[in-house]
C-alpha positions, 0 to 999 in steps of 0.5 A: 344263147346257142339253140340245142342243133347249133350246139350239136353242129358245133360239136361236129365241127370240133370233133372233125377239126380235132380228127384232122389236126386242127383248123385251117383258114380257107385260102383267100387267093390262089394257093401255091404250096412250096413245102409238105408242111404236114410232113415237116410238122411231123418231122420236127416233132420227132426230132423235138423241135419246131419247124422254124428250128429246122435248118434250111437244108431240112426244110428243103427236104419237104419241097413240093 
């Protein structure tokens, strides 16, 4: 059973994750970002597809 303070801390974490767009796993090694995944995801959403359905040319628009 969780204490009142633990439930409050969990609610704050949930709110922060909601505001940030979800949870992210902590990096386990050097992070090399090849694409701007957030921008790619927004683009795909506007287009009505998933980011996996984008063409290579469309994905390359988001290379960093």
